ROTORPA-169668 format. One record per residue (C-alpha): y, x, z; residue in one letter. Coordinates in pm, whole numbers, plus 50000, padded with zeros to 5 digits. Layout:
YXZA;...
//
This chain:
971103118949527M;968463117749796D;965583132349600I;965433165049403N;963663150549095Y;961913176248872K;962523169848503I;960843188848212L;962753189347884V;960583197347577V;962153203747234D;961583231246973D;965423235146926I;967203253447206L;970583238047122D;969103202747193N;967583214847518I;970993229447610Q;972763196747551V;970293177547774V;970433203548047M;974243204348040N;974443166348096V;971663165148363L;972833197748525G;975813179148670E;973463160848906F;970953173249156N;967993174848916Y;965593204248916E;965353212348545L;962783231648341S;962323234647962F;959613241347706A;960043249047332T;956643237547226S;953863212547319G;951583240347417E;954163255147651M;954873220347798A;951193215547882L;951053248648059E;954043238448265L;952903203748364V;949523218748479Q;951353242248715E;954153219148837N;954523183548956D;957263169448736F;958803135448802D;959833129848432M;959263145548084V;961923143447815L;959853149347499L;960943155447141D;958783139246875I;959223161746583M;957843195946680M;955713220946484P;952023226846561T;951713200846843M;954143171446792D;955523149047072G;952743123247031F;949863148247075D;951773164247369T;952193130547538C;948483121847490K;947503155247644N;949893151747936I;948483117848021K;945093132548060K;946243155748335I;945513142748686P;948633128648860N;950473124748527Y;949243090248431A;952353073048576D;954893100748524V;957643085548294P;957913102147947I;961083094447741I;960863103747381F;963733121247204L;964133111646833T;966593118946567A;966123086146387K;965133051046474V;961623047046324D;959903014746441I;956403027846368D;957093060346558A;958663041746846I;955723018246858T;953363047046872K;955413062947144A;954993032647363Y;951213029847292E;950733065247401L;952423059747740G;956033065847672G;958433044547883V;961503047747659D;963273066147384Y;966653081047321I;968093088446988T;969933120446893K;972753128846916P;972813119147280F;975423098547433R;975973111947792K;976203078047966S;973093064847792E;971113097147872L;972153095548242L;971483058448272A;968033059048115R;966933089148306V;968183075248642A;966673041148579T;963183054248504H;963253079048788L;964163049549023E;961343028448882L;958983058048915Y;960033062749275K;959483025149345I;956113025649181K;955043055949380K;956113039849709V;954283007149618L;951153027249533Q;951373045749865Q;951893013150056N;948892998749872N;946783028949965I;947993026850325T;947112989550329L;943652996450177L;942983023250434V;944063000350711K;941972971550574E;938962993850539K;939413006950891K;939852971651024E;936842958750830K;934792987850963K;935922981051318R;935102944351282M;931692952551131E;931042977851401T;932072951951667E;929852925751504L;926962949251490E;927312958451857I;927622922151961N;924612912351749Q;922572941151893Q;923632932152245E;922682896152182F;919222907252056I;918742928352370F;919772899952596L;917202876852424L;914432902252456T;915422907552822E;915042869752872M;911652873552720M;910772902952951E;911792882453244A;908862859453166T;906302888553168S;905402917953392L;906142944553134D;909352956353309G;913132951253279E;915122964852995K;912062978752823R;913352968452484S;916462988752521R;914413020452618R;911943016052338V;914763009052077A;916583040752175K;913393061852185A;912203049251848T;915623056751699K;915553091251839F;912093098051696L;913053084251357A;916283104051342S;914233136051380H;912073126451075C;913603143750769E;911893118450540F;913503088750697I;916953078850561K;919863073250803Q;920093037250681E;916433032050779D;917063048151116V;919793022551185D;917522994251068I;914773007051296I;917063006951595Y;918252971251530H;914752958151456A;912772973751745T;913812950652032P;911882922351874T;908632941251829Y;906882922852112D;908342888552034I;904912875151956G;904202874052334K;906732845852369T;904362824452172L;901502829552425L;900812809852742Q;903222820753013P;900532823953279D;898832850153059L;901902871553061L;902412866953434L;898812873753543K;898902901053813N;895382913553757T;893452928653460R;892872903953179L;889402890853115T;887742897852776E;888702863052652D;892252866452773E;892492900252610L;891472885652278K;894162859452314I;896762886252408M;895792906552103Q;896902877651871T;900532883151957H;901162906251663P;899752879251431I;901942852951588K;904952874151545A;904162880651180H;903802843251116E;907262839051263F;909032869651118L;907282874650797G;909022844650631K;912332862150578S;913162883650271P;916072902550455R;915602939650512K;916232938250885F;913682909750937M;911172927850721K;911452958450936A;911142936951251A;908062920251108D;906432954251030I;907072967151384M;905852934651548A;902782932751328Y;901712968951344Q;902712983451673H;899112981451810H;897602997151498E;896143032551556R;895983063351326W;892163064251338D;891753026551258G;890853016851607S;893912994351661G;894512957751595Y;894992931151456P;893922945551114R;892512979751195G;894742998450958L;894273035250931Q;896463065250862G;899203059350621E;897983023450559E;900183018150866I;903913016850764H;906003045350915I;907923018951119F;904603008051262G;903583044151347R;906863051751507L;906863020951740I;903083025951821A;903803059851968L;906883050652165V;905373017652301D;902443035752450V;904543063852592F;906993039552756D;904053018752897A;902503048853055L;905633059653232L;906133024853398H;904103007353657K;901942977153577R;900202953353814V;896822968753746Y;897913006153767R;900633028753881N;903023047353647A;901773079753508W;903433112253573S;905663126553297S;903263155453240E;900243132453209D;902013108652976A;903243136352741V;899743152352751D;898103118752648Y;900293115552347I;899713151652240V;895973149352297K;895833119452072N;897503136751777R;895713125551464G;893543101751666I;895743073751792L;898993086251663F;900473100451343D;900143137551378P;903603144851229V;905233121451475L;903343137751767V;904663172251662D;908133158651655I;907623141451993F;906173174052143K;909163194452034E;911543168952185N;909513156052485S;912233163652741D;914733141652541E;912093114352509F;911443115452881L;915213112152951A;915413081552726I;912303063452837V;912913070153214K;916493059553197S;
//
């Protein structure tokens, strides 16, 4: 026999236990016994038996109650329980099956019948365990593969978004790969906000690249102008958040809602001096407050046709000085504590 099966024999009469153990003892079974239902419950809680042979007629706790309690114990739901009975009682046998028993054997035992039924149900139990383990293994593999595919799809989708935004950037003078830098920096800032859930941090990262998409709906010559904008041109430029909102605000999906908020609110300012709606303080969504800070910081550190790039020290100082004026004070505090990391991301 390949497996040392552990079997528990439960009967209040020691002679009956001895008969069973004498028969099964000829084979490579690891045998234990209990003379009451209470004792049986203690043993099954301390051991991992592969089968229970259970007498029905016992004082205090009979076989039915013992079976019911055994089946409540973790890992024993599928362990085969064979009932031992002195007489064939249809009602009792029916109840035994209803409680989870797999078979019954009448006393006095016939050696061949006892051995055959024990061996059969142990083999079925082994097969069931193997199938369950295989199913678990397959489920784990399926989950891992699904996760891998989802991750791969997510990466591909994000890369596609970045490529589209870089195509947009190629038609303006804002600088190459700006969307990647801003997305990484915004995610970094969001991840340090204890009040922002990880799910939202991920959404922010995926939604950020499209925050300036409204500019694609403006005249190209306005985006490519290599001198300062006139007052009229500036007014037109300041419509790009509205144009983005008209485009992105139609979708009910969580990702698109986040993209809409960031595109619509990234020029709003804490003191209400921003545009297009002049929102103030917490009227501005947290997504909008995040991107507003990072957008300005990135812009300061990179050259524009009408000015040179600012030094790291001056750019950091500008953000800090505008704490509670242009930018959310809580976000500025987080930015200040992690300014070196922000610089590394934005200057990459």
